[in-house]
VOPAGU-2260 file (C-alpha; in pm, 1 decimal, decimal comma):
REM VOPAGU-2260
SITE   aa  ch    i         X         Y         Z
SITE  MET   A    0   10441,8   11660,6   15646,7
SITE  THR   A    1   10503,3   11349,3   15792,2
SITE  PRO   A    2   10862,9   11235,9   15764,5
SITE  VAL   A    3   11059,8   10885,3   15609,1
SITE  ILE   A    4   11258,3   10728,8   15765,4
SITE  THR   A    5   11601,5   10639,1   15544,6
SITE  GLY   A    6   11891,8   10554,1   15736,0
SITE  LEU   A    7   11979,8   10327,7   16038,1
SITE  GLY   A    8   12294,3   10335,8   16223,4
SITE  ILE   A    9   12321,5   10144,2   16518,2
SITE  THR   A   10   12571,4   10071,0   16770,0
SITE  ALA   A   11   12456,7    9842,6   17050,8
SITE  PRO   A   12   12580,8    9564,3   17307,4
SITE  THR   A   13   12467,3    9309,4   17107,1
SITE  GLY   A   14   12597,6    9410,9   16770,7
SITE  LEU   A   15   12772,2    9724,4   16569,7
SITE  GLY   A   16   12515,6    9755,6   16245,5
SITE  VAL   A   17   12208,9    9687,7   16153,1
SITE  GLU   A   18   12239,5    9350,2   16018,4
SITE  ALA   A   19   12444,2    9247,2   16292,1
SITE  TYR   A   20   12248,1    9426,5   16583,5
SITE  TRP   A   21   11909,1    9261,3   16460,4
SITE  THR   A   22   12012,6    8907,2   16374,3
SITE  ALA   A   23   12125,8    8886,6   16780,8
SITE  THR   A   24   11776,5    9064,2   16864,9
SITE  LEU   A   25   11598,8    8845,8   16678,2
SITE  ALA   A   26   11791,1    8535,9   16828,0
SITE  GLY   A   27   11762,1    8663,5   17192,4
SITE  LYS   A   28   12153,9    8736,9   17227,4
SITE  SER   A   29   12221,9    8890,4   17543,0
SITE  GLY   A   30   12493,3    9192,7   17553,5
SITE  LEU   A   31   12462,8    9206,2   17922,9
SITE  GLY   A   32   12774,7    9083,1   18117,2
SITE  ARG   A   33   13062,4    9167,2   18430,9
SITE  ILE   A   34   13177,4    9541,7   18402,7
SITE  THR   A   35   13510,2    9466,2   18239,1
SITE  ARG   A   36   13640,7    9816,5   18172,7
SITE  PHE   A   37   13729,7    9864,9   18561,4
SITE  ASP   A   38   13695,6    9665,6   18910,9
SITE  PRO   A   39   13316,7    9697,5   18970,2
SITE  ASP   A   40   13357,8    9500,7   19318,9
SITE  VAL   A   41   13328,7    9782,9   19621,9
SITE  TYR   A   42   12988,0    9903,4   19403,3
SITE  PRO   A   43   12668,4    9734,4   19453,0
SITE  ALA   A   44   12588,8    9675,8   19106,5
SITE  THR   A   45   12840,6    9504,2   18860,8
SITE  LEU   A   46   12673,1    9478,2   18520,2
SITE  ALA   A   47   12538,6    9658,8   18255,3
SITE  GLY   A   48   12533,0    9620,2   17852,9
SITE  GLU   A   49   12893,1    9693,0   17729,7
SITE  ILE   A   50   12988,5    9730,7   17348,6
SITE  HIS   A   51   13306,6    9506,8   17365,1
SITE  ASP   A   52   13387,8    9483,3   16972,4
SITE  PHE   A   53   13427,9    9911,0   16860,6
SITE  ASP   A   54   13767,6   10005,7   16798,1
SITE  PRO   A   55   13720,0   10370,9   16729,9
SITE  ALA   A   56   14081,6   10408,5   16542,6
SITE  GLU   A   57   13905,8   10186,7   16293,9
SITE  HIS   A   58   13641,5   10382,4   16228,7
SITE  LEU   A   59   13757,6   10741,9   16296,4
SITE  PRO   A   60   14117,6   10978,1   16185,8
SITE  GLY   A   61   14326,0   10976,7   16438,6
SITE  LYS   A   62   14314,1   11371,6   16518,9
SITE  LEU   A   63   13994,8   11274,0   16632,0
SITE  LEU   A   64   14042,9   11009,7   16930,5
SITE  PRO   A   65   14223,6   11243,0   17182,7
SITE  GLN   A   66   13951,8   11522,7   17129,9
SITE  THR   A   67   13623,5   11271,0   17179,6
SITE  ASP   A   68   13450,6   11087,0   17505,9
SITE  LEU   A   69   13366,2   10734,2   17347,3
SITE  MET   A   70   13033,9   10824,7   17351,4
SITE  THR   A   71   13119,7   11081,6   17069,7
SITE  GLN   A   72   13301,6   10805,0   16917,6
SITE  LEU   A   73   13026,4   10568,2   16856,1
SITE  ALA   A   74   12758,8   10820,0   16772,5
SITE  LEU   A   75   13049,3   10928,1   16505,9
SITE  ALA   A   76   13035,9   10594,1   16346,3
SITE  ALA   A   77   12681,8   10566,6   16434,1
SITE  ALA   A   78   12598,2   10848,4   16158,8
SITE  ASP   A   79   12875,9   10721,8   15947,7
SITE  TRP   A   80   12653,5   10424,4   15879,4
SITE  ALA   A   81   12316,4   10623,0   15926,5
SITE  PHE   A   82   12441,6   10816,2   15633,2
SITE  GLU   A   83   12595,1   10493,2   15422,1
SITE  ASP   A   84   12232,6   10282,6   15484,3
SITE  ALA   A   85   12064,7   10609,6   15362,1
SITE  GLY   A   86   12244,7   10623,8   14989,5
SITE  ILE   A   87   12326,7   11014,8   15105,7
SITE  VAL   A   88   12677,8   11108,9   15077,9
SITE  PRO   A   89   12695,2   11458,3   15352,9
SITE  GLU   A   90   12950,4   11620,8   15109,3
SITE  GLN   A   91   12684,8   11611,8   14851,2
SITE  ALA   A   92   12421,2   11700,0   15037,1
SITE  ASP   A   93   12258,9   12079,5   15081,3
SITE  SER   A   94   12497,4   12141,4   15399,5
SITE  LEU   A   95   12219,6   12453,7   15493,4
SITE  ARG   A   96   11922,0   12204,0   15452,5
SITE  THR   A   97   12089,0   11913,8   15655,8
SITE  GLY   A   98   12052,9   11901,1   16014,0
SITE  VAL   A   99   12169,3   11694,4   16330,2
SITE  VAL   A  100   11926,5   11637,0   16651,7
SITE  THR   A  101   12081,8   11419,8   16919,9
SITE  ALA   A  102   11951,9   11342,0   17282,3
SITE  SER   A  103   12202,7   11290,7   17573,1
SITE  SER   A  104   12125,7   11206,1   17902,7
SITE  THR   A  105   12469,4   11141,1   18081,2
SITE  GLY   A  106   12787,9   11355,7   17841,8
SITE  GLY   A  107   13100,7   11261,7   17815,9
SITE  PHE   A  108   13103,6   11058,3   18170,8
SITE  GLU   A  109   13417,5   10908,5   18073,4
SITE  PHE   A  110   13580,3   11164,0   17948,6
SITE  GLY   A  111   13525,8   11378,9   18237,2
SITE  GLN   A  112   13642,1   11186,1   18499,3
SITE  ARG   A  113   14004,0   11105,0   18370,1
SITE  VAL   A  114   14030,6   11469,4   18330,4
SITE  MET   A  115   13922,7   11475,6   18725,3
SITE  GLN   A  116   14140,1   11190,7   18797,6
SITE  SER   A  117   14427,9   11336,4   18614,0
SITE  MET   A  118   14434,5   11691,3   18806,0
SITE  TRP   A  119   14388,4   11547,5   19105,2
SITE  SER   A  120   14675,9   11309,4   19073,3
SITE  ARG   A  121   14911,8   11519,8   18810,6
SITE  GLY   A  122   14801,2   11869,6   18905,9
SITE  ASN   A  123   14593,8   12132,1   18694,3
SITE  LYS   A  124   14849,9   12201,2   18405,2
SITE  HIS   A  125   14719,8   11812,9   18306,2
SITE  VAL   A  126   14362,4   11895,6   18201,7
SITE  SER   A  127   14280,6   11852,9   17856,6
SITE  ALA   A  128   14153,1   12154,3   17657,1
SITE  TYR   A  129   13934,1   11956,2   17530,4
SITE  GLN   A  130   13742,7   11902,7   17807,1
SITE  SER   A  131   13568,4   12239,6   17732,4
SITE  TYR   A  132   13340,8   12079,4   17567,6
SITE  ALA   A  133   13374,9   11672,5   17505,7
SITE  TRP   A  134   13187,8   11649,7   17840,0
SITE  PHE   A  135   12922,2   11821,9   17684,7
SITE  TYR   A  136   12564,0   11703,6   17615,6
SITE  ALA   A  137   12570,3   11837,1   17285,0
SITE  VAL   A  138   12887,5   11743,0   17172,0
SITE  ASN   A  139   12726,9   11446,0   16948,8
SITE  SER   A  140   12558,0   11737,4   16753,7
SITE  GLY   A  141   12844,8   11930,8   16719,2
SITE  GLN   A  142   13099,3   11675,1   16619,9
SITE  ILE   A  143   12857,2   11496,5   16355,5
SITE  SER   A  144   12752,1   11872,3   16195,4
SITE  ILE   A  145   13126,9   11929,2   16154,0
SITE  ARG   A  146   13263,9   11658,4   16058,2
SITE  ASN   A  147   12991,8   11641,8   15794,3
SITE  GLY   A  148   12979,6   12001,5   15674,5
SITE  LEU   A  149   12647,4   11996,2   15850,7
SITE  ARG   A  150   12477,2   12360,8   15882,1
SITE  GLY   A  151   12141,9   12310,5   15916,3
SITE  ALA   A  152   11912,6   12336,5   16192,1
SITE  CYS   A  153   12138,0   12171,9   16499,4
SITE  GLY   A  154   12068,0   12056,2   16846,7
SITE  VAL   A  155   12026,0   11859,4   17124,4
SITE  VAL   A  156   11745,1   11693,2   17405,1
SITE  VAL   A  157   11779,9   11633,4   17766,8
SITE  SER   A  158   11490,5   11414,1   17895,0
SITE  ASP   A  159   11723,9   11133,8   18023,6
SITE  ALA   A  160   11573,7   10785,9   17880,4
SITE  ALA   A  161   11317,8   10956,9   17684,7
SITE  GLY   A  162   11538,7   11172,1   17519,9
SITE  GLY   A  163   11593,3   10912,2   17190,3
SITE  LEU   A  164   11234,9   10992,1   17091,5
SITE  ASP   A  165   11248,5   11329,0   17190,5
SITE  ALA   A  166   11505,3   11401,4   16948,9
SITE  LEU   A  167   11299,1   11200,1   16696,7
SITE  GLY   A  168   11000,5   11469,8   16759,3
SITE  GLN   A  169   11239,6   11725,1   16778,7
SITE  ALA   A  170   11354,5   11673,8   16388,7
SITE  ARG   A  171   11026,9   11621,4   16253,9
SITE  ARG   A  172   10968,7   11996,4   16357,9
SITE  GLN   A  173   11294,6   12123,2   16175,2
SITE  LEU   A  174   11191,2   11901,0   15860,8
SITE  ARG   A  175   10850,5   12093,9   15887,8
SITE  ARG   A  176   11025,8   12424,1   15889,9
SITE  ASP   A  177   11291,3   12417,2   15657,6
SITE  CYS   A  178   11554,9   12097,1   15644,3
SITE  SER   A  179   11543,3   11866,0   15395,9
SITE  ALA   A  180   11714,1   11581,0   15615,7
SITE  VAL   A  181   11793,6   11553,7   15973,7
SITE  LEU   A  182   11999,7   11290,7   16132,3
SITE  ALA   A  183   11840,1   11210,1   16494,6
SITE  GLY   A  184   11879,2   10977,3   16736,2
SITE  GLY   A  185   12045,4   10920,6   17053,7
SITE  VAL   A  186   12378,2   10741,6   17149,8
SITE  ASP   A  187   12489,8   10760,0   17468,7
SITE  SER   A  188   12806,9   10593,8   17690,8
SITE  SER   A  189   12856,5   10611,2   18075,7
SITE  ILE   A  190   13042,7   10266,2   18176,1
SITE  CYS   A  191   13295,4   10426,5   18412,2
SITE  SER   A  192   13278,6   10444,4   18791,9
SITE  PHE   A  193   13157,3   10813,9   18784,6
SITE  GLY   A  194   12869,5   10710,8   18551,2
SITE  LEU   A  195   12783,2   10388,7   18753,2
SITE  VAL   A  196   12718,3   10600,8   19077,4
SITE  SER   A  197   12557,3   10874,4   18885,2
SITE  GLN   A  198   12300,1   10533,6   18732,9
SITE  LEU   A  199   12329,3   10400,4   19139,0
SITE  ALA   A  200   12159,7   10724,8   19282,4
SITE  THR   A  201   11857,2   10661,5   19110,6
SITE  GLY   A  202   11749,0   10368,8   19353,6
SITE  ARG   A  203   11659,4   10187,9   18961,6
SITE  LEU   A  204   11964,3   10011,3   18937,4
SITE  SER   A  205   11974,4    9580,5   18956,7
SITE  THR   A  206   12224,0    9484,9   19205,4
SITE  GLY   A  207   12159,5    9119,9   19074,7
SITE  ASP   A  208   12498,1    8928,6   18941,0
SITE  ASP   A  209   12337,5    8683,8   18717,4
SITE  PRO   A  210   12320,1    8864,9   18379,4
SITE  ASP   A  211   12033,2    8661,9   18271,7
SITE  ARG   A  212   11834,8    8719,1   18569,3
SITE  ALA   A  213   11901,9    9156,2   18642,0
SITE  TYR   A  214   11683,0    9261,1   18423,7
SITE  LEU   A  215   11304,5    9126,7   18400,3
SITE  PRO   A  216   11052,5    9388,4   18348,6
SITE  PHE   A  217   10688,0    9255,9   18379,9
SITE  ASP   A  218   10807,2    8963,9   18591,4
SITE  ASP   A  219   10791,3    8890,9   18940,6
SITE  ARG   A  220   11158,9    8885,8   19003,1
SITE  ALA   A  221   11159,4    9246,0   18874,7
SITE  ALA   A  222   11435,9    9416,8   19084,9
SITE  GLY   A  223   11571,4    9702,7   18865,8
SITE  HIS   A  224   11728,7    9725,2   18547,2
SITE  VAL   A  225   12139,1    9694,5   18412,1
SITE  PHE   A  226   12233,5   10031,1   18201,5
SITE  GLY   A  227   12424,9    9989,0   17900,3
SITE  GLU   A  228   12564,1   10235,2   17631,7
SITE  GLY   A  229   12487,4   10277,0   17222,5
SITE  GLY   A  230   12169,9   10376,0   17062,3
SITE  ALA   A  231   12095,5   10455,1   16703,1
SITE  LEU   A  232   12084,2   10709,5   16457,6
SITE  LEU   A  233   11799,7   10764,6   16217,9
SITE  VAL   A  234   11820,6   10919,0   15867,2
SITE  MET   A  235   11476,8   11130,5   15829,3
SITE  GLU   A  236   11369,7   11332,1   15558,3
SITE  THR   A  237   11092,9   11484,1   15389,1
SITE  PRO   A  238   10956,8   11268,8   15114,6
SITE  GLU   A  239   10996,3   11519,6   14871,4
SITE  ASN   A  240   11373,5   11522,4   14948,2
SITE  ALA   A  241   11362,9   11131,8   14974,7
SITE  LEU   A  242   11222,6   11088,7   14596,9
SITE  ALA   A  243   11394,4   11405,4   14469,8
SITE  ARG   A  244   11750,8   11233,5   14515,7
SITE  GLY   A  245   11604,6   10899,3   14432,2
SITE  ALA   A  246   11624,4   10702,4   14807,9
SITE  HIS   A  247   11707,9   10349,7   14753,4
SITE  GLN   A  248   11465,8   10261,2   15088,0
SITE  VAL   A  249   11196,4   10386,7   15313,5
SITE  TYR   A  250   11202,1   10172,4   15619,4
SITE  GLY   A  251   10854,9   10370,6   15748,2
SITE  HIS   A  252   10772,4   10735,9   15830,5
SITE  LEU   A  253   10725,8   10858,3   16188,4
SITE  ALA   A  254   10351,2   10897,9   16179,3
SITE  GLY   A  255   10310,8   11036,1   16553,0
SITE  TYR   A  256   10451,8   11188,5   16803,4
SITE  ALA   A  257   10391,7   11338,5   17198,9
SITE  ALA   A  258   10566,6   11397,6   17520,0
SITE  THR   A  259   10416,3   11462,4   17795,6
SITE  MET   A  260   10528,9   11527,9   18225,8
SITE  ASP   A  261   10413,3   11349,4   18516,0
SITE  PRO   A  262   10276,2   11510,7   18783,5
SITE  ARG   A  263   10453,7   11667,4   19066,4
SITE  PRO   A  264   10520,4   11364,6   19314,7
SITE  GLY   A  265   10258,2   11328,0   19603,3
SITE  SER   A  266   10002,1   11585,4   19415,2
SITE  GLY   A  267    9787,8   11259,6   19374,0
SITE  ARG   A  268    9742,5   11313,5   19021,0
SITE  GLU   A  269    9752,6   10989,8   18766,8
SITE  PRO   A  270   10061,1   10945,2   18611,3
SITE  ALA   A  271   10123,4   11116,5   18268,4
SITE  LEU   A  272   10236,4   10799,5   18036,1
SITE  ARG   A  273    9872,5   10702,8   17896,1
SITE  ARG   A  274    9825,7   11057,0   17784,7
SITE  ALA   A  275   10180,1   11050,8   17582,1
SITE  VAL   A  276   10015,4   10754,8   17425,9
SITE  GLU   A  277    9675,5   10892,0   17299,9
SITE  LEU   A  278    9804,9   11237,9   17217,2
SITE  ALA   A  279   10065,1   11022,4   16968,5
SITE  LEU   A  280    9731,2   10840,8   16830,2
SITE  ASP   A  281    9570,2   11128,5   16802,4
SITE  ASP   A  282    9861,2   11279,7   16618,3
SITE  ALA   A  283    9934,8   11002,8   16406,5
SITE  GLU   A  284    9544,1   10981,6   16315,3
SITE  VAL   A  285    9548,6   10618,9   16407,3
SITE  SER   A  286    9326,8   10389,8   16627,3
SITE  PRO   A  287    9436,8   10163,2   16882,9
SITE  THR   A  288    9290,5    9901,7   16714,2
SITE  GLU   A  289    9526,7    9990,6   16409,7
SITE  VAL   A  290    9870,1    9908,6   16653,6
SITE  ASP   A  291   10029,0    9602,0   16587,6
SITE  VAL   A  292   10315,4    9596,7   16821,1
SITE  VAL   A  293   10438,0    9746,6   17090,4
SITE  PHE   A  294   10759,8    9843,3   17197,8
SITE  ALA   A  295   10768,6    9913,2   17583,6
SITE  ASP   A  296   10966,9   10140,4   17821,5
SITE  ALA   A  297   11016,7    9865,0   18043,6
SITE  ALA   A  298   11146,5   10003,3   18369,4
SITE  GLY   A  299   11182,7    9724,9   18557,5
SITE  VAL   A  300   11075,4    9866,6   18872,5
SITE  PRO   A  301   10751,8    9677,8   18989,9
SITE  GLU   A  302   10579,6   10020,0   19081,0
SITE  LEU   A  303   10707,0   10183,7   18738,5
SITE  ASP   A  304   10581,9    9783,9   18536,6
SITE  ALA   A  305   10240,6    9825,0   18672,8
SITE  ILE   A  306   10222,8   10160,4   18556,6
SITE  GLU   A  307   10265,0   10127,5   18202,0
SITE  ALA   A  308   10087,6    9763,5   18162,2
SITE  GLN   A  309    9798,8    9933,3   18284,3
SITE  VAL   A  310    9833,1   10219,7   18033,5
SITE  ILE   A  311    9895,6    9939,7   17707,0
SITE  SER   A  312    9591,1    9732,0   17845,4
SITE  ASP   A  313    9378,1   10052,8   17898,8
SITE  VAL   A  314    9461,9   10193,7   17564,9
SITE  PHE   A  315    9481,4    9876,2   17354,7
SITE  GLY   A  316    9266,5    9667,6   17534,6
SITE  ALA   A  317    9412,0    9336,8   17761,7
SITE  GLY   A  318    9596,3    9072,7   17591,4
SITE  GLN   A  319    9505,1    9252,3   17231,4
SITE  VAL   A  320    9814,1    9386,0   17105,9
SITE  PRO   A  321   10195,4    9209,4   17149,2
SITE  VAL   A  322   10412,5    9387,3   17329,4
SITE  THR   A  323   10810,6    9341,5   17340,8
SITE  ALA   A  324   11107,4    9516,6   17500,2
SITE  PRO   A  325   11427,7    9391,1   17346,7
SITE  LYS   A  326   11603,5    9575,7   17541,7
SITE  THR   A  327   11670,1    9377,2   17821,4
SITE  ALA   A  328   11939,2    9209,9   17620,0
SITE  THR   A  329   12111,0    9538,5   17596,9
SITE  GLY   A  330   12032,1    9687,5   17900,9
SITE  ARG   A  331   11877,4   10084,8   17919,1
SITE  LEU   A  332   12083,6   10254,3   17711,5
SITE  ASN   A  333   11970,4   10591,4   17867,6
SITE  ALA   A  334   11904,0   10859,7   17548,5
SITE  GLY   A  335   11975,6   10594,8   17295,6
SITE  GLY   A  336   11765,6   10339,4   17395,7
SITE  GLY   A  337   11449,9   10509,0   17251,0
SITE  SER   A  338   11619,4   10574,2   16911,4
SITE  LEU   A  339   11672,0   10204,3   16928,6
SITE  ASP   A  340   11367,9   10043,1   16980,9
SITE  VAL   A  341   11229,4   10308,5   16698,2
SITE  ALA   A  342   11511,2   10178,9   16515,8
SITE  THR   A  343   11402,1    9788,9   16653,2
SITE  ALA   A  344   11049,2    9848,4   16533,4
SITE  LEU   A  345   11114,3    9968,5   16158,9
SITE  LEU   A  346   11300,0    9649,1   16132,3
SITE  SER   A  347   11059,9    9442,2   16310,9
SITE  ILE   A  348   10799,8    9596,4   16000,6
SITE  ARG   A  349   11012,1    9532,1   15766,7
SITE  ASP   A  350   11015,1    9178,6   15834,1
SITE  GLY   A  351   10692,9    9116,4   16019,1
SITE  VAL   A  352   10808,5    8970,7   16325,0
SITE  VAL   A  353   10830,8    9107,2   16694,5
SITE  PRO   A  354   11175,5    8995,9   16862,6
SITE  PRO   A  355   11169,9    8872,3   17188,1
SITE  THR   A  356   11233,8    8978,4   17600,6
SITE  PRO   A  357   11534,0    8809,8   17670,6
SITE  HIS   A  358   11528,2    8632,8   17991,5
SITE  VAL   A  359   11165,5    8752,9   18072,0
SITE  GLU   A  360   10863,9    8539,7   18286,2
SITE  ARG   A  361   10596,1    8769,4   18196,5
SITE  SER   A  362   10423,3    8816,8   18558,5
SITE  PRO   A  363    9982,1    8710,8   18561,9
SITE  ARG   A  364   10025,9    9025,4   18782,2
SITE  TYR   A  365   10030,0    9262,2   18388,4
SITE  ASP   A  366    9799,9    9154,2   18154,1
SITE  ILE   A  367    9996,8    9195,2   17838,4
SITE  GLU   A  368   10028,1    9050,2   17547,6
SITE  LEU   A  369   10398,7    9032,6   17628,4
SITE  VAL   A  370   10640,3    8820,4   17379,2
SITE  THR   A  371   10884,5    8577,8   17562,8
SITE  GLY   A  372   11124,3    8307,2   17407,9
SITE  SER   A  373   11139,1    8298,1   17060,6
SITE  PRO   A  374   11033,4    8595,7   16787,8
SITE  MET   A  375   10683,3    8600,3   16662,4
SITE  VAL   A  376   10598,5    8618,6   16304,4
SITE  ALA   A  377   10318,6    8903,9   16201,0
SITE  ARG   A  378   10184,6    9149,6   15980,4
SITE  LEU   A  379   10314,9    9489,7   16083,1
SITE  ARG   A  380   10222,3    9784,6   15983,8
SITE  THR   A  381   10201,1   10007,9   16295,0
SITE  ALA   A  382   10404,5   10008,0   16591,8
SITE  VAL   A  383   10422,2   10228,0   16923,4
SITE  VAL   A  384   10738,2   10319,6   17095,3
SITE  LEU   A  385   10727,3   10392,9   17441,1
SITE  ALA   A  386   10946,6   10576,9   17669,1
SITE  ARG   A  387   10987,8   10716,3   18002,5
SITE  GLY   A  388   11286,6   10939,0   18175,8
SITE  ILE   A  389   11406,5   11043,7   18555,2
SITE  GLY   A  390   11190,5   11335,0   18615,8
SITE  GLY   A  391   10839,0   11292,3   18495,0
SITE  PHE   A  392   10955,3   11290,5   18120,6
SITE  ASN   A  393   10717,6   11041,6   17864,3
SITE  SER   A  394   10730,9   11003,0   17522,6
SITE  ALA   A  395   10536,4   10820,8   17265,8
SITE  VAL   A  396   10637,6   10743,2   16923,3
SITE  VAL   A  397   10417,3   10588,0   16605,1
SITE  VAL   A  398   10612,2   10478,0   16336,3
SITE  ARG   A  399   10447,0   10288,1   16014,7
SITE  GLY   A  400   10576,5   10099,3   15716,9
SITE  GLY   A  401   10613,9   10258,7   15361,8
SITE  LEU   A  402   10494,7   10625,0   15233,0
SITE  PRO   A  403   10254,0   10823,9   15433,6
SITE  THR   A  404    9973,8   10896,1   15290,0
SITE  ARG   A  405    9895,6   11234,1   15404,7
């Protein structure tokens, strides 16, 4: 059984909702800028991809606001939009066969920081009871399932920036077991001093202060990435369920998925990204020549960019397939980035256009056909999306337009 994708819910620094985000993406509009939620001057990094136009009170009932971190508020809104886009009313769905699988890499960092500050400045009587779960990695899945009355298989995956793809892979497993529909993907947010410090600890964060020059994967000026918030949630269904309920649209289907782990550092063994790509293609029964576009992980770290570019060249042929990384406009969204790239790939297939990689000038050392400057019109049927997480996680997804043939 190959699941179809019938609904998208997007929250990104460049736009809320499918069409706002997609319009900004095709225009190469950037959502990167100086952090505004706190004074970042005492830190070596001062930039992020913030979502500025989201008011939780406009989207959620008041009782949820003191219980939830911004991450969860964004995820709840994305879930509402995804179900609406799919034409699903959760209260009318088969609750026992409708599940939720989300990815998280940070949990509710901002909520946790506020509670710690309150405890240390005012005492332990001022610790919120909601802290017991508002910070937790699984809170998005829990709050979405409770809000929508969904009692099917639910869960969370934690694999850093690979998580958004891994959530889709886990959702496919549940659909092959006993679910008829699963809301899946990732939405992350940790733009607070606690989150920034944790990002700095990775050694991969850009310390540049020019938003147009700070995150430049596959560019000779690359010196790390800018982090951001948001992501995408996708409604995945069995083809039979989509047909039975008269789904009004199918963006495409998840044809293949694979995940691998890099070997232990110092082992001398090859990184495992290529293996993930090859396994995903095998799973999809798709040859490299059938792939029309690759959405790159785009670490923005020269050594990691070199590994990814080599994998793309080795698998698909040097310069033989268009490559794009629209995330240079949003920043790396942690667990939300992979699922947002999948949503973007499906929109690319829908409209026959490859979005550009803003700000980047491809270095000749990378033998890939990186789409920069403006969108590239192309006939698209099959896309590969790559994601890597700190700790050695590698994931690859193959999505195709239309209904599955097997």
